[in-house]
C-alpha positions as CSV (number, residue, x, y, z in Angstrom):
1,M,14.5,-24.6,5.1
2,D,14.7,-22.0,2.4
3,P,15.8,-18.4,3.2
4,E,12.3,-17.0,2.6
5,T,10.7,-19.4,5.0
6,I,13.4,-18.6,7.6
7,A,12.9,-14.9,7.2
8,S,9.1,-15.4,7.6
9,A,9.6,-17.4,10.8
10,V,12.0,-14.8,12.3
11,A,9.5,-12.0,11.5
12,A,6.7,-14.0,13.1
13,S,8.8,-14.6,16.2
14,Q,9.7,-10.9,16.5
15,T,6.0,-9.9,16.2
16,D,5.1,-12.4,18.9
17,V,7.7,-11.0,21.2
18,A,6.6,-7.4,20.5
19,E,3.0,-8.2,21.2
20,R,3.4,-10.5,24.1
21,P,1.7,-9.0,27.2
22,G,4.1,-7.5,29.6
23,R,4.5,-7.6,33.4
24,L,4.4,-4.6,35.7
25,W,7.2,-3.9,38.2
26,A,7.9,-1.3,40.8
27,I,10.8,0.2,42.7
28,S,11.1,3.4,44.8
29,D,13.6,5.4,46.7
30,L,16.5,5.2,44.2
31,H,18.3,8.1,45.9
32,L,20.6,8.8,43.0
33,S,22.6,11.3,45.0
34,Y,24.6,8.2,46.1
35,P,27.1,7.0,43.5
36,T,26.5,3.4,44.4
37,N,22.8,3.7,43.5
38,R,23.6,5.6,40.3
39,D,26.0,2.9,39.2
40,E,23.3,0.3,40.1
41,L,20.7,1.9,38.0
42,Q,22.8,1.4,34.9
43,K,22.5,-2.3,35.4
44,L,18.8,-2.3,34.6
45,K,18.1,-5.0,32.0
46,P,15.8,-4.4,29.1
47,R,12.3,-5.6,29.5
48,P,10.8,-4.2,26.3
49,N,7.2,-5.5,26.9
50,D,7.1,-4.5,30.6
51,G,6.1,-1.5,32.7
52,L,7.9,0.1,35.6
53,I,6.5,2.2,38.5
54,I,8.9,4.5,40.2
55,C,7.4,5.6,43.6
56,G,9.4,8.7,44.3
57,D,12.6,9.8,45.9
58,V,14.6,9.5,42.7
59,G,16.8,12.3,44.0
60,E,17.0,15.9,44.8
61,R,18.2,17.4,41.6
62,P,16.8,17.6,38.0
63,E,19.8,15.6,36.7
64,H,18.7,12.7,39.0
65,L,15.3,12.6,37.3
66,H,16.9,12.8,33.8
67,T,19.1,9.9,34.7
68,A,16.4,7.7,36.1
69,F,13.8,8.4,33.4
70,K,16.4,7.9,30.6
71,C,17.5,4.5,32.0
72,A,13.9,3.4,32.8
73,T,12.4,4.3,29.4
74,D,15.4,2.7,27.6
75,C,14.5,-0.6,29.3
76,F,10.7,-0.5,29.8
77,R,7.8,0.0,27.4
78,H,5.8,2.1,29.9
79,V,7.2,4.1,32.9
80,F,5.1,5.7,35.7
81,W,6.3,8.1,38.4
82,A,4.9,9.6,41.6
83,P,6.9,12.2,43.5
84,G,8.5,11.7,46.8
85,N,9.7,14.3,49.3
86,H,13.3,14.3,48.0
87,E,12.2,15.4,44.5
88,L,10.5,18.4,46.1
89,Y,13.5,19.6,48.0
90,T,14.9,23.1,47.3
91,P,18.6,22.9,48.5
92,P,20.3,26.3,49.2
93,T,22.5,25.6,46.2
94,D,19.5,25.3,43.9
95,K,20.1,28.3,41.6
96,A,16.6,28.0,39.9
97,G,15.0,28.4,43.3
98,F,11.8,26.5,42.5
99,K,9.8,25.8,45.6
100,G,6.6,23.8,46.4
101,E,4.3,23.5,43.4
102,Q,6.8,25.1,41.1
103,K,9.3,22.4,42.0
104,Y,6.8,19.7,41.5
105,E,5.8,21.2,38.1
106,Q,9.5,21.2,37.1
107,C,9.7,17.4,37.9
108,V,6.5,16.7,35.9
109,A,8.0,18.6,32.9
110,I,11.1,16.5,33.0
111,A,9.0,13.3,33.2
112,R,7.1,14.3,30.1
113,E,10.3,14.8,28.2
114,Y,10.7,11.0,28.4
115,G,7.0,10.0,28.0
116,V,6.8,9.0,31.7
117,K,3.3,9.1,33.2
118,T,2.8,11.3,36.2
119,P,-0.1,12.1,38.6
120,E,-1.0,14.9,36.2
121,D,-1.7,12.5,33.3
122,D,-4.8,10.4,32.6
123,Y,-4.6,7.0,34.2
124,M,-3.4,4.4,31.7
125,L,-5.3,1.1,31.1
126,W,-2.9,-1.7,31.6
127,Q,-3.6,-4.5,29.2
128,G,-0.6,-6.7,30.1
129,E,-0.4,-9.7,32.4
130,G,-2.7,-9.3,35.4
131,G,-4.8,-6.7,33.6
132,P,-6.9,-5.0,32.7
133,C,-6.1,-2.4,35.4
134,L,-5.9,1.3,35.6
135,I,-2.5,2.5,36.7
136,A,-3.0,5.6,39.0
137,P,0.1,7.5,40.1
138,I,-0.8,9.8,43.0
139,F,0.7,12.6,45.0
140,T,-0.7,13.2,48.5
141,L,2.1,14.4,50.8
142,Y,1.4,14.2,54.6
143,D,-0.2,16.1,57.4
144,Y,1.3,14.9,60.7
145,S,-1.9,12.8,61.4
146,F,0.2,9.6,61.8
147,R,0.7,10.2,65.5
148,P,-0.8,8.8,68.8
149,A,-4.3,9.9,69.7
150,D,-3.1,11.7,72.8
151,I,-0.7,14.0,70.9
152,K,-2.3,17.2,69.7
153,F,-1.5,18.5,66.2
154,E,0.2,21.6,67.6
155,D,2.4,19.4,69.8
156,A,3.4,16.9,67.1
157,L,6.7,18.4,66.1
158,D,7.9,18.8,69.7
159,W,6.8,15.2,70.4
160,A,9.1,13.9,67.5
161,R,11.9,16.2,68.6
162,E,11.9,14.8,72.1
163,Q,13.6,11.8,70.5
164,E,15.8,14.0,68.3
165,I,13.7,13.1,65.2
166,E,13.0,15.8,62.6
167,A,12.6,15.2,58.9
168,T,14.8,17.3,56.5
169,D,11.5,18.2,54.9
170,E,11.1,20.8,57.7
171,H,13.9,22.8,56.1
172,L,14.0,21.9,52.4
173,L,10.4,21.0,51.3
174,H,8.6,24.2,50.9
175,P,4.8,24.3,50.5
176,D,4.6,27.5,48.3
177,P,2.1,28.9,47.5
178,W,0.3,27.1,50.3
179,P,0.7,28.3,53.9
180,S,1.9,24.9,55.1
181,R,2.6,21.4,53.9
182,Q,-0.6,20.3,55.8
183,D,-2.6,22.7,53.6
184,W,-0.9,21.5,50.5
185,C,-1.6,17.9,51.6
186,E,-5.3,18.7,52.1
187,A,-5.6,20.2,48.6
188,L,-3.7,17.3,47.0
189,V,-5.9,14.7,48.8
190,A,-9.1,16.4,47.7
191,R,-7.9,16.7,44.1
192,T,-6.7,13.1,44.0
193,E,-10.0,11.9,45.4
194,R,-12.0,13.6,42.7
195,K,-9.7,12.1,40.0
196,L,-9.9,8.5,41.5
197,E,-13.7,8.8,41.8
198,A,-14.0,9.8,38.2
199,A,-11.8,7.0,37.1
200,V,-13.8,4.4,39.0
201,A,-17.1,5.8,37.7
202,A,-15.9,5.8,34.1
203,N,-14.4,2.3,34.3
204,P,-16.9,0.0,36.1
205,G,-15.4,-3.4,37.1
206,I,-11.8,-2.3,36.4
207,K,-9.4,-2.6,39.3
208,L,-6.8,0.2,40.0
209,I,-3.1,0.0,40.8
210,I,-2.7,3.0,43.1
211,A,1.0,4.1,43.2
212,G,2.3,6.8,45.5
213,H,5.3,7.6,47.6
214,W,3.7,7.7,51.0
215,P,1.9,4.8,52.6
216,L,-1.9,5.1,52.4
217,R,-2.4,3.6,55.9
218,E,-0.8,4.3,59.3
219,D,-0.9,0.6,60.2
220,L,1.7,0.0,57.5
221,V,4.2,2.3,59.0
222,H,6.7,0.2,61.0
223,L,9.8,2.1,62.0
224,P,11.3,0.4,65.0
225,M,14.5,2.6,65.1
226,I,12.7,5.9,64.5
227,P,9.0,5.4,65.4
228,R,8.2,9.1,65.7
229,F,9.2,9.7,62.1
230,S,5.7,8.5,61.4
231,L,4.6,12.2,61.3
232,W,6.1,12.5,57.8
233,C,4.8,9.3,56.5
234,G,1.3,10.0,55.2
235,T,-2.2,11.1,56.1
236,K,-5.2,9.3,57.7
237,K,-7.4,10.8,55.0
238,T,-6.3,8.0,52.6
239,E,-6.8,5.0,55.0
240,D,-9.8,3.6,53.1
241,W,-8.8,4.4,49.6
242,H,-7.9,0.8,48.7
243,N,-11.6,-0.1,49.2
244,R,-13.2,3.1,48.0
245,F,-11.3,3.1,44.8
246,S,-11.3,-0.6,44.0
247,A,-7.5,-1.1,44.3
248,K,-6.0,-4.4,43.3
249,V,-2.6,-3.3,44.5
250,V,-1.3,-0.3,46.3
251,V,2.4,0.5,45.7
252,S,4.4,2.8,47.9
253,G,7.9,3.6,49.2
254,H,9.4,6.1,51.6
255,L,9.9,3.7,54.6
256,H,13.0,2.0,53.2
257,I,11.6,-1.2,54.7
258,R,10.5,-3.6,51.9
259,R,7.4,-5.6,52.7
260,T,4.2,-7.0,51.3
261,D,0.8,-6.8,53.2
262,W,-2.8,-7.6,52.6
263,K,-5.6,-5.4,53.8
264,D,-9.0,-6.6,53.0
265,N,-8.6,-8.0,49.5
266,T,-5.9,-5.5,48.4
267,R,-2.2,-6.2,48.2
268,F,0.1,-3.5,49.6
269,E,3.7,-3.4,48.3
270,E,6.5,-1.3,49.9
271,C,9.3,-1.5,47.3
272,S,12.1,0.9,48.4
273,L,15.7,0.4,47.3
274,G,17.0,2.9,49.9
275,Y,20.4,4.2,50.8
276,P,23.4,1.9,50.0
277,R,23.9,1.0,53.6
278,Q,20.3,-0.2,53.8
279,W,20.6,-2.7,51.0
280,Q,24.2,-3.6,51.5
281,H,23.1,-7.0,52.8
282,C,21.5,-7.6,49.3
283,M,24.8,-6.7,47.6
284,D,26.6,-9.0,50.0
285,Q,24.3,-11.8,48.7
286,G,25.2,-11.0,45.1
287,L,21.9,-9.3,44.4
288,E,21.5,-6.2,42.3
289,I,18.7,-3.8,41.1
290,N,17.1,-6.3,38.8
291,D,16.6,-8.7,41.7
292,L,15.0,-6.0,43.8
293,L,12.3,-4.9,41.3
294,R,8.9,-5.9,42.9
295,E,6.4,-7.7,40.6
296,I,3.1,-5.9,40.8
297,L,1.3,-7.6,38.0
298,P,0.4,-10.4,37.5
299,G,1.4,-11.0,41.1
300,P,0.0,-14.0,43.1
301,P,-2.6,-16.0,41.2
302,E,-5.1,-15.9,44.1
303,I,-5.8,-13.8,47.1
304,P,-4.5,-15.8,50.1
305,P,-6.9,-17.0,52.8
306,L,-7.1,-14.8,55.9
307,D,-4.8,-17.0,58.0
308,Q,-2.0,-16.6,55.4
309,R,-1.9,-12.8,55.2
310,A,0.9,-12.1,57.5
311,T,3.4,-9.3,56.5
312,V,6.1,-10.6,54.2
313,W,9.3,-8.8,55.2
314,R,11.3,-8.6,52.0
315,K,14.9,-8.5,53.2
316,Y,16.2,-9.5,49.8
317,G,13.8,-8.0,47.4
């Protein structure tokens, strides 16, 4: 084969690779304050046609976000991020002193330095494998409504503290300028509802990928060791969002318990990495971060029948 023909074939091959529809992956709870997790993030392999959703709890400091977004955008064509509680922490050592909405805005500004899509950006139409779908990063927070019916709101914190459970959020996640995190949550939920409603109305027939840190539904919160931590795990106001807003997949983190569930005809994916001790069993099996990315799209080719929709506990990924 002559050199000109070879060059033409190589160029055609490269064009085919560049234009090939990509897959969409997700991971959450990277917790880059831990050196083990920081080292692990550097092992991300390039997937130049793919997208990655990061569902919060990257870390507590701006440098954690810079590290995560740099690694992710170096490896993936599109990156999406929704905040977790840890990004919103204001430690006593934080010299900038940003709190509440200001801290969130700081995180959004860092994401935009790298072209990462946030809940503040327009939802992107995913045209890769499993598409078309709108990818909708969301920020909703929590309001202590994930509690037993006989526990009043005003008694919720005492109820959790009876078992020596209290989230660090109570000390480091400030709601400023809102009076409380519950008030902030209410405002965030109302704002997100309006945005989702508008997206569905403007894109009839297009399914959504809803990606946020906190689970949308209370029945997806299974914390056998610390059940009363449910207070800090979401809000009942989002329970029907998967149906109201035509979600194909709902992606979340926060629980550090990887699982796949089906509710109605929507797939729910909890895709946490977690603290090193929580995924040590994966490392012991020779697995690393690339093995723990969760495939969101294309996903399963068909919705399973009702009798095959039991929770899949994903011990190894």
